[in-house]
C-alpha positions as MATLAB code, in Angstrom:
seq = 'XXXXXXXXXXXXXXXXXXXXXXXXXXXXXXXXXXXXXXXXXXXXXXXXXXXXXXXXXXXXXXXXXXXXXXXXXXXXXXXXXXXXXXXXXXXXXXXXXXXXXXXXXXXXXXXXXXXXXXXXXXXXXXXXXXXXXXXXXXXXXXXXXXXXXXXXXXXXXXXXXXXXXXXXXXXXXXXXXXXXXXXXXXXXXXXXXXXXXXXXXXXXXXXXXXXXXXXXXXXXXXXXXXXXXXXXXXXXXXXXXXXXXXXXXXXXXXXXXXXXXXXXXXXXXXXXXXXXXXXXXXXXXXXXXXXXXXXXXXXXXXXXXXXXXXXXXXXXXXXXXXXXXXXXXXXXXXXXXXXXXXXXXXXXXXXXXXXXXXXXXXXXXXXXXXX';
ca = [
     -51.051  -20.963  -24.183;
     -50.634  -24.501  -22.087;
     -47.137  -25.313  -21.177;
     -46.941  -29.412  -21.524;
     -43.785  -29.607  -19.646;
     -44.728  -27.671  -16.469;
     -48.664  -27.957  -16.787;
     -49.005  -24.313  -16.638;
     -51.600  -22.153  -18.355;
     -50.213  -18.738  -19.667;
     -51.562  -15.646  -20.823;
     -49.572  -13.452  -22.821;
     -46.768  -15.422  -22.007;
     -47.394  -15.086  -18.252;
     -48.517  -17.604  -15.412;
     -52.219  -17.100  -14.287;
     -51.893  -18.526  -10.845;
     -49.305  -17.311   -8.943;
     -46.153  -15.150   -9.044;
     -43.198  -16.539  -10.462;
     -40.397  -17.832   -8.283;
     -38.042  -14.777   -8.780;
     -40.662  -12.685   -7.261;
     -41.594  -14.487   -4.077;
     -37.862  -15.134   -3.470;
     -37.037  -11.491   -3.669;
     -35.971   -9.974   -0.107;
     -38.547   -7.522   -0.360;
     -41.623   -9.885   -0.760;
     -41.264  -11.578    2.741;
     -41.559   -8.072    4.742;
     -44.335   -7.203    2.667;
     -46.294  -10.553    2.405;
     -44.663  -13.133    4.824;
     -45.424  -16.780    3.412;
     -48.540  -15.500    1.742;
     -49.188  -16.475   -1.666;
     -50.566  -14.034   -3.997;
     -52.981  -15.071   -6.959;
     -52.273  -12.766   -9.908;
     -53.343  -12.236  -13.557;
     -51.542  -10.278  -16.201;
     -51.675   -6.691  -15.521;
     -53.106   -4.041  -17.894;
     -51.163   -1.115  -16.126;
     -48.267    0.288  -18.251;
     -44.892   -0.858  -17.047;
     -46.386   -3.474  -14.436;
     -46.330   -6.918  -15.292;
     -48.951   -8.759  -12.952;
     -51.938   -7.481  -10.745;
     -53.555   -9.375   -7.921;
     -56.929  -11.099   -8.816;
     -58.092  -10.199   -5.011;
     -57.621   -7.159   -2.853;
     -55.000   -7.299   -0.389;
     -55.542   -5.472    2.767;
     -58.284   -3.577    0.865;
     -55.920   -2.573   -1.836;
     -55.190   -3.699   -5.482;
     -51.653   -4.961   -6.308;
     -49.486   -4.580   -9.054;
     -46.001   -6.153   -9.663;
     -43.096   -5.825  -11.927;
     -39.399   -6.303  -11.779;
     -37.265   -3.321  -12.751;
     -33.869   -3.402  -14.676;
     -31.906   -2.889  -11.554;
     -33.451   -6.298  -10.110;
     -35.737   -4.216   -7.631;
     -39.360   -5.835   -6.919;
     -41.988   -3.182   -8.086;
     -44.973   -3.059   -6.105;
     -47.938   -0.493   -6.533;
     -50.870   -0.554   -4.148;
     -53.874    1.446   -5.143;
     -56.957    2.236   -3.239;
     -60.104    4.485   -4.130;
     -58.277    7.762   -3.043;
     -54.253    6.812   -3.109;
     -51.853    5.195   -5.101;
     -48.839    3.874   -3.377;
     -45.731    3.096   -4.819;
     -42.871    1.054   -2.932;
     -39.418    2.696   -3.103;
     -36.507    0.274   -2.821;
     -34.309    0.925    0.241;
     -30.907    1.453   -1.809;
     -32.474    4.719   -2.761;
     -31.762    6.104    0.986;
     -28.118    4.489    1.319;
     -25.622    6.879    3.022;
     -28.645    9.366    3.197;
     -30.354    8.226    6.331;
     -29.637    6.128    9.606;
     -29.644    2.341    9.018;
     -32.603    1.755   11.056;
     -34.798    4.134    8.940;
     -33.450    2.393    5.933;
     -33.749   -1.494    7.041;
     -36.480   -1.380    9.620;
     -39.323    0.397    7.326;
     -41.303   -0.067    4.366;
     -41.140    2.840    2.345;
     -44.198    4.007    0.273;
     -44.505    6.853   -2.277;
     -48.155    8.550   -2.418;
     -48.615   10.021   -5.667;
     -51.404   11.951   -4.423;
     -49.452   14.006   -1.520;
     -45.908   13.476   -3.167;
     -44.785   12.259    0.244;
     -42.761    9.151    1.106;
     -44.344    7.287    4.348;
     -42.179    5.341    6.332;
     -44.269    2.183    7.850;
     -42.697   -0.150   10.645;
     -42.347   -3.750    8.803;
     -44.539   -4.956   11.639;
     -47.518   -2.994    9.895;
     -46.524   -2.293    6.119;
     -50.128   -2.058    4.887;
     -51.174    0.232    7.782;
     -51.169    4.208    7.163;
     -50.716    6.010   10.294;
     -49.969    9.869    9.016;
     -49.882   11.010   12.858;
     -47.592    8.275   13.934;
     -45.180    7.102   11.055;
     -42.401    9.112    9.694;
     -42.878   11.038    6.427;
     -40.645   12.632    3.936;
     -41.974   15.738    2.318;
     -40.519   17.896   -0.078;
     -39.795   21.492    1.184;
     -38.185   24.509   -0.269;
     -34.953   23.331    0.870;
     -35.400   19.879   -0.179;
     -36.984   16.539    0.984;
     -37.522   16.572    4.952;
     -38.120   13.499    6.935;
     -40.668   14.424    9.820;
     -43.288   12.985   12.175;
     -46.369   14.531   13.226;
     -44.906   18.152   12.016;
     -43.081   18.543   15.437;
     -39.864   16.296   14.928;
     -37.317   16.451   11.743;
     -34.793   14.036   11.521;
     -31.284   15.507   10.944;
     -29.182   13.710    7.967;
     -26.210   11.895    9.551;
     -24.169   13.243    6.867;
     -24.863   16.990    7.593;
     -22.268   19.031    9.814;
     -24.739   19.716   12.520;
     -25.171   15.963   13.057;
     -21.352   15.196   13.127;
     -20.821   18.135   15.582;
     -23.474   16.884   17.923;
     -22.727   13.163   17.883;
     -18.717   13.666   17.987;
     -18.649   12.955   21.828;
     -20.770    9.970   21.167;
     -18.994    8.056   18.520;
     -16.997    6.320   21.203;
     -19.983    3.848   21.837;
     -21.815    4.149   18.516;
     -21.239    4.618   14.620;
     -22.556    7.756   13.314;
     -24.866    5.682   10.647;
     -26.702    4.168   13.838;
     -27.362    7.554   15.922;
     -30.471    9.336   15.047;
     -30.444   13.244   15.606;
     -33.876   14.446   15.878;
     -34.787   18.340   15.950;
     -37.830   18.876   18.186;
     -40.567   21.467   18.041;
     -38.999   23.784   20.769;
     -35.520   23.938   19.184;
     -33.837   21.378   21.262;
     -32.333   18.278   19.918;
     -32.410   14.698   20.788;
     -29.571   12.152   20.096;
     -30.834    8.405   20.099;
     -28.796    5.195   20.226;
     -31.233    2.520   19.689;
     -28.844   -0.480   19.836;
     -27.679    0.766   22.993;
     -31.136    2.207   24.400;
     -29.534    5.687   25.062;
     -31.062    8.914   24.596;
     -29.329   12.456   24.908;
     -31.026   16.003   24.853;
     -29.567   19.490   23.551;
     -31.229   21.988   25.170;
     -31.849   25.240   22.869;
     -28.648   27.428   23.739;
     -26.889   24.967   25.826;
     -23.369   23.421   24.717;
     -24.099   20.248   27.229;
     -25.255   17.018   26.068;
     -27.768   15.612   28.701;
     -28.743   12.191   29.372;
     -32.302   10.972   29.555;
     -31.533    7.839   31.203;
     -29.444    9.364   33.847;
     -31.126   12.215   35.054;
     -29.379   15.799   35.400;
     -26.024   13.876   34.427;
     -24.298   15.202   30.900;
     -21.149   14.375   29.143;
     -18.219   15.194   30.710;
     -15.881   17.344   28.568;
     -12.925   15.523   30.532;
     -13.097   11.762   29.731;
     -10.215   10.346   31.965;
     -11.014    8.512   35.066;
      -8.028    7.385   36.466;
      -8.514    4.018   35.937;
      -9.183    1.565   32.853;
      -6.645    3.235   31.120;
      -6.430    2.341   27.155;
     -10.275    1.355   27.035;
     -11.451    3.227   23.836;
     -15.254    2.567   24.218;
     -16.537    4.499   27.293;
     -18.396    7.410   28.264;
     -17.826    9.873   31.246;
     -21.033   11.655   32.475;
     -21.133   14.295   35.525;
     -23.678   15.970   37.098;
     -23.813   19.564   38.636;
     -22.453   18.189   42.031;
     -19.516   17.079   40.161;
     -20.748   13.259   40.921;
     -19.149   10.962   37.778;
     -20.366    7.991   35.997;
     -18.902    5.731   33.117;
     -20.753    4.142   30.804;
     -19.543    0.781   29.069;
     -21.217   -1.360   26.570;
     -21.746   -4.942   27.536;
     -20.336   -6.749   24.607;
     -17.034   -9.221   24.625;
     -14.045   -6.344   24.387;
     -11.338   -6.867   21.939;
      -7.703   -5.778   22.437;
      -4.299   -5.033   20.935;
      -1.018   -3.955   21.720;
      -0.551   -0.418   21.015;
       3.435   -0.250   20.144;
       3.421    3.479   20.246;
       2.948    3.988   24.074;
       3.451    0.309   25.218;
       0.077   -0.199   26.488;
      -2.778   -2.471   25.530;
      -5.707   -0.865   23.821;
      -9.021   -2.182   24.583;
     -12.199   -1.610   22.411;
     -15.623   -2.941   22.382;
     -16.877   -3.251   18.878;
     -20.041   -1.491   17.867;
     -23.310   -3.290   17.211;
     -22.326   -6.335   19.479;
     -23.876   -4.743   22.657;
     -27.452   -4.431   23.367;
     -27.244   -2.475   26.646;
     -24.519   -0.500   28.611;
     -23.257   -0.815   32.214;
     -23.182    2.202   34.208;
     -20.346    2.537   37.109;
     -20.114    5.355   39.739;
     -16.858    6.962   39.961;
     -16.120    6.461   43.847;
     -12.896    8.813   44.652;
     -13.481    8.395   48.434;
     -13.301    4.378   48.253;
     -11.137    4.577   45.273;
     -12.996    2.291   42.852;
     -15.980    2.097   40.303;
     -19.345    1.120   41.858;
     -21.698   -1.349   39.680;
     -25.028   -1.469   40.009;
     -25.068   -4.653   42.292;
     -25.721   -7.456   39.684;
     -23.101  -10.300   38.680;
     -22.960   -9.082   35.238;
     -21.607   -5.914   36.138;
     -19.133   -7.047   38.219;
     -17.716   -9.378   36.191;
     -17.970   -7.162   33.147;
     -15.429   -4.454   35.180;
     -13.287   -7.369   36.355;
     -12.443   -8.308   32.904;
     -11.843   -4.791   31.848;
      -9.432   -4.152   34.815;
      -7.499   -7.338   34.011;
      -7.096   -6.119   30.374;
      -6.227   -2.683   30.831;
      -3.599   -3.753   33.642;
      -0.028   -2.348   33.738;
       2.866   -2.218   35.495;
       2.134    0.842   37.388;
      -0.793    1.172   39.480;
      -3.972    3.009   38.334;
      -4.169    6.842   39.882;
      -8.021    6.046   41.130;
      -7.520    2.856   42.799;
      -3.849    2.445   43.844;
      -3.789   -0.924   42.448;
      -2.910   -2.293   39.085;
      -5.707   -3.559   36.987;
      -4.910   -7.166   37.801;
      -4.865   -6.605   41.549;
      -8.055   -4.746   41.286;
      -9.624   -7.598   39.042;
      -8.459  -10.394   41.778;
      -9.985   -8.204   44.546;
     -13.540   -7.972   42.590;
     -13.225  -12.129   41.956;
     -12.447  -12.808   45.985;
     -14.904  -10.235   47.156;
     -18.019  -11.657   49.167;
     -20.325   -9.705   46.734;
     -19.293  -12.013   43.898;
     -18.989  -15.404   45.896;
     -22.677  -14.628   47.358;
     -24.331  -15.410   44.187;
     -25.028  -19.135   44.105;
     -26.517  -19.281   40.539;
     -24.477  -18.480   37.433;
     -26.140  -17.549   34.143;
     -24.742  -18.456   30.598;
     -23.596  -14.867   30.222;
     -21.839  -15.228   33.552;
     -19.782  -18.315   32.929;
     -18.932  -16.947   29.297;
     -17.377  -14.046   30.944;
     -15.705  -15.841   33.620;
     -14.162  -18.384   31.070;
     -12.763  -15.365   29.131;
     -11.309  -13.951   32.347;
      -9.572  -17.269   32.818;
      -8.109  -17.523   29.323;
      -6.151  -14.269   30.101;
      -3.810  -15.965   32.631;
      -0.961  -17.614   31.186;
      -1.618  -21.351   30.169;
       1.486  -23.900   31.476;
       1.954  -27.372   30.113;
       4.814  -29.599   31.917;
       6.596  -32.246   29.919;
       7.081  -34.925   30.722;
       4.027  -34.928   32.811;
       4.695  -37.190   34.906;
       8.170  -35.812   36.152;
       7.091  -32.210   35.955;
      10.674  -31.117   34.986;
       9.889  -28.652   32.216;
       7.144  -26.408   30.992;
       5.874  -24.697   28.315;
       4.225  -21.332   28.883;
       1.952  -19.434   26.155;
       0.227  -16.179   26.861;
      -1.536  -13.657   24.873;
       1.002  -11.498   22.929;
      -1.636   -8.613   22.920;
      -1.441   -8.118   26.480;
       1.249   -6.707   28.814;
];
């Protein structure tokens, strides 16, 4: 048939040149093909509507649209037939990155589901890619037969990650069982990893050697900060990890203190501070970013009583940091530094005089969420 209105040639009611718009605009199309236009023709395969005229990455492609509006793609070679699995199939079963950062192909011959990175959706690397295989107890997601992913909804994963949920949401943690029996917990968004050796009850940090999560999460300062993690080593030296995102706060009327937290997902790294009980302070890494970040947290968690660690209120400690030579020695400020300084300045009450020429009366405004 020839459509006089659109100028299209239709075979069995289907266009002969390219995929329809609903196919090319489907969210699954761009991760697979980018901006490439696939020339198609009507398909003779049962259940599929179109097939590619030419091979794509040495594979013949077939396309269809399911009743659930999922883009159905099959890729065939001389040895394998791969079928695209929609990401929604794994919702609430796998961590978010395994759902959103991978392309999932079901191999009809081996009856396994291969997880390929979106950067290489057409490359099968059995030794490097994760694969979901069917076992006696159900489906398992493994890598090179020596790593098995523990589902985030399992009791074991919840117990292992319970102490880390102050930093990250459970769906964004990866609990992997290694070949030798120990567990690894990964926090990809914060670039942190922890190990649980076999037979041990301590969760050790990979980034900070010989440090493990302390059973006591009190440090005598930053009271009210919920988003922090305390580590300890064998010599009882302690450090606190704090995400670098913009903090939020609210007044906790039950205890009469400000509650400060950093939302999960807004941070790309953490700041590490050594708890110095001799000098009664938190020692940063020397960068201006870490100094201003801890300064802001001291100001937000300030109270009328001094902190047990420093012997100062949070406001006094924040002013001490701002007035220190270590902060004044930086001659160039980055955009992140200016952003943090602006947020610190906004914590002070704002005063406006009226009439401005006489300055007889003033209006004071302050954040009701702070003490």
